[in-house]
N, C-alpha and C positions, 0 to 999 in steps of 0.2 A: 856407530855400533861398537860395543865393547864386548870382548870375549872373556868369560870367566869359566874356566874348566871346560872349554870347548863349546859353551853355550853362548849364543849371540843375543845380547840384550840391547834394546833401543836406548838411546842416550836420555830419553825423557822419563824412563822408569825410575822409581825410587829404589835406592840401594837395598833398603830393608825388604821390600816386597820381592825384589829380584833374588835375594839370598834365600827367601822362604820358598822359592820354586823348587829348590833342590830337596829330594826326599831325605828326611832325617834332619833338616834344619828348620826349626820352627821359630816362633816369635822370640822365645827366650834366647836361643842360640844366636839368632841374627842380631838381637839387641846387644848381646855381649860382644859379638865380633865388632860391631860398629863402635862400641865404647872402647874396646881394646886398641883400635886403630884411629881413634879420635875423629870419627866421622859423624856428622850431625844426622839425627834420625830422618829429617826431611830432605836430605841431600839426594840429588839425582845422580845417576851413573855417569852422565856426561861431565859432571863437575868434579869427579874424582881425579886425583893426580895419578900418574902412571905407577908411582911407588906404592900408593895405597891399593891399587888394583892388584899388583903383584903380591903385596902382603896378605890381602884377603884370599887370593888364590893359594898361597902357601899354607895358610891356616885351614882352608877347606880341604886341601889335599892330605893334610894330617888327620882329618876327621874321617870317621867311617860313615860315608853317605852313599846315596844312590844304590848301585847294584850290589856293593859289598854288604850294605845294611839289609837290603831285601833278601839276599842269600842267607844272611844270619837269621833273620826272622823265620824264613821258610825252614831252615835247618832246625830251629828250636821247635817249631810246630811238628815237624817230622819226627823229632826225638820223642815228643810227648805222645804221638800216635803209636810209635813203636814200643814204648814202655807200657802202653795200655792204661795210662792215667785217665782220670775222669775228664780233665781238660782236653786230653788228646781225643777221647771219644766224642766229646762235644764238638771239637773242631771237625772231626771226620763226618759227623752228621749235619754239620752246618747250623748248629744250634748256638744260642748265646753261651759264651764260655764263662763270663764273670758274674754270674748270679742274677742276670736280668730276668724280668718276668717273661714267662713263656705261655701263659694261659691265653693271652689275646694277641701277642705280637710275634709268634713264631714265623709267620709268613714273611714278615719284613726281615727278620734275622736270616732266614734261609736265602732270600734274595741277595742280601748284602754279603753273605759269607760263601759265595759260590766257590767251592773247591772240590777236588776229587773226593768222592764218597767212598770211604774205606774204613773198616773197623779193625 
């Protein structure tokens, strides 16, 4: 078992997939991290050297991920609601925000965007 930022990963997991489990680290960021520290994309966590694990941890700790990023996103949505913008009102109603079709698919959007309802 290998610990990265307090998360315990089995040694047989791929490094790329394990990095993508963090909120805010997607396919592009994980690929760039692996290239930066010279780790092969199909490398497993158990095959990493201790220095590589420490380097990856240091790079992840510099990034805004997990709770910090979630808090920032929620603050941005809250700001939009308070200023009364169109996007803020759409967020408050649980409707699609970015111009998606609403004639037939609003039920799906309302289910996916469950948040407090406030205008």
